[in-house]
C-alpha positions in Angstrom: 0.0 0.0 0.0 1.2 3.5 -0.8 1.9 6.0 1.9 -0.2 9.1 1.9 2.9 11.2 0.8 3.7 8.9 -2.1 0.1 8.6 -3.2 -0.3 12.4 -3.2 2.9 12.8 -5.2 1.8 10.1 -7.7 -1.6 11.8 -8.1 0.1 15.1 -8.8 2.1 13.3 -11.5 -1.1 11.8 -13.0 -2.5 15.3 -13.3 0.8 16.7 -14.7 0.8 14.0 -17.3 -2.7 15.0 -18.4 -1.6 18.6 -18.4 1.4 17.6 -20.6 -1.0 16.0 -23.0 -3.1 19.2 -23.1 0.1 21.2 -23.6 1.2 19.1 -26.6 -2.3 19.2 -28.1 -2.1 23.0 -27.9 1.4 22.9 -29.5 0.0 20.7 -32.3 -2.8 23.3 -32.9 -0.1 26.0 -33.2 1.8 24.0 -35.8 -1.4 23.3 -37.7 -2.1 27.1 -37.8 1.3 27.5 -39.4 0.4 24.9 -42.0 3.1 22.6 -40.8 1.2 19.3 -40.5 4.3 17.2 -39.9 5.3 19.3 -36.8 1.6 19.1 -35.8 1.8 15.3 -36.1 4.9 15.2 -33.9 2.9 17.0 -31.1 -0.2 14.8 -31.6 2.1 11.8 -31.0 3.5 13.5 -27.9 -0.1 14.1 -26.8 -0.9 10.4 -27.1 2.3 9.4 -25.3 1.4 11.7 -22.4 -2.1 10.2 -22.1 -0.5 6.8 -22.0 1.9 8.0 -19.3 -1.0 9.5 -17.3 -2.9 6.2 -17.5 0.1 4.2 -16.6 0.3 6.2 -13.3 -3.5 6.1 -12.9 -3.6 2.3 -13.3 -0.6 1.9 -10.9 -2.2 3.9 -8.2 -5.4 1.8 -8.5 -3.3 -1.4 -8.6 -1.7 -0.4 -5.3 -5.1 0.1 -3.7 -4.8 3.9 -3.8 -7.3 6.5 -5.1 -6.7 8.7 -8.1 -7.9 12.3 -7.7 -8.2 14.3 -11.0 -7.7 18.0 -10.5 -8.4 20.9 -12.8 -5.6 22.3 -15.0 -4.4 25.6 -16.2 -4.6 26.7 -19.8 -1.4 25.8 -21.7 0.6 28.3 -23.7 -0.9 28.7 -27.2 1.3 31.4 -28.8 4.9 31.0 -29.9 7.4 33.1 -31.9 8.4 30.3 -34.2 8.6 26.6 -34.7 12.0 26.7 -32.9 10.4 28.5 -30.0 7.7 25.8 -29.9 10.3 23.0 -29.7 12.4 24.9 -27.1 9.3 25.2 -25.0 8.5 21.5 -25.4 12.1 20.7 -24.4 11.8 22.8 -21.3 8.5 21.1 -20.5 10.2 17.7 -20.8 13.0 18.8 -18.4 10.3 19.8 -15.9 8.7 16.3 -16.3 12.1 14.7 -15.7 12.6 16.7 -12.5 9.1 15.6 -11.3 9.9 11.9 -12.1 13.2 12.2 -10.2 11.4 13.7 -7.2 9.0 10.8 -7.2 11.9 8.4 -7.4 13.5 10.1 -4.4 10.3 9.8 -2.4 9.9 6.1 -3.4 13.6 5.4 -2.5 13.3 7.1 0.9 10.2 5.1 1.6 11.7 1.9 0.2 8.7 1.4 -2.0 10.3 -1.0 -4.4 7.3 -1.5 -6.7 7.1 2.2 -7.3 10.8 2.4 -7.8 10.4 -0.2 -10.5 7.6 1.7 -12.2 9.6 4.9 -12.1 12.7 3.4 -13.7 10.6 2.9 -16.8 9.7 6.6 -16.7 13.3 7.7 -16.1 14.4 5.7 -19.2 11.5 7.2 -21.1 12.5 10.8 -20.2 16.0 10.3 -21.6 14.4 9.5 -24.9 11.9 12.4 -24.7 14.5 15.0 -24.0 16.8 13.6 -26.7 13.9 13.8 -29.3 13.3 17.4 -28.6 17.0 18.3 -28.4 17.7 16.6 -31.8 14.9 18.5 -33.5 16.0 21.8 -31.9 19.5 21.2 -33.3 18.1 20.5 -36.8 15.9 23.6 -36.6 18.9 25.8 -35.7 21.0 24.3 -38.5 18.4 25.0 -41.1 17.6 28.4 -39.7 15.5 30.3 -42.4 15.8 27.7 -45.2 12.1 27.0 -46.1 13.0 24.0 -48.2 14.8 22.3 -45.3 12.0 23.3 -42.9 9.5 21.5 -45.1 11.7 18.5 -45.4 11.8 18.2 -41.6 8.1 18.8 -41.5 7.7 15.9 -44.0 10.0 13.7 -41.9 7.9 14.3 -38.8 4.7 13.5 -40.5 5.6 9.8 -40.4 5.9 9.6 -36.6 3.4 7.3 -35.0 2.6 6.4 -31.4 2.8 2.7 -30.6 2.3 1.8 -26.9 5.0 -0.4 -25.6 3.7 -4.0 -25.6 5.1 -5.0 -22.3 3.8 -1.8 -20.6 0.5 -1.3 -22.3 
């Protein structure tokens, strides 16, 4: 059974994962408004991943005989200066998620809650990938700067991205 402290922290993470999904859907809408469907697709996939993450925490809390409490959320940012700014904002968001996951891992470790530590290891590994994805695209965007042809090539590349839930963790 989860301690009250850990259950509260896990509930906060469930809600933050839903907020992350909401944020990425808003980012997708921004990219759509710029007629960059591939970039929009990238963020739609991020949206789906964040919903998966939220439900992974949701299911875990219930599995551990806890209670999920869904809270209201604030409106995400909807305006950006550029596609680069959009991805830089996404990258900063992922860094915040990583810090929150690390905090959960610290609590679980302090409480010697091994099942939660095991769950969080999956999320820690996932965050390495998430941050790398954003960082790679930011580097590409900086390299292509104001080259519209290169921007549209990257847009086309991102249009092929799909979300496939991990089989072992679905």
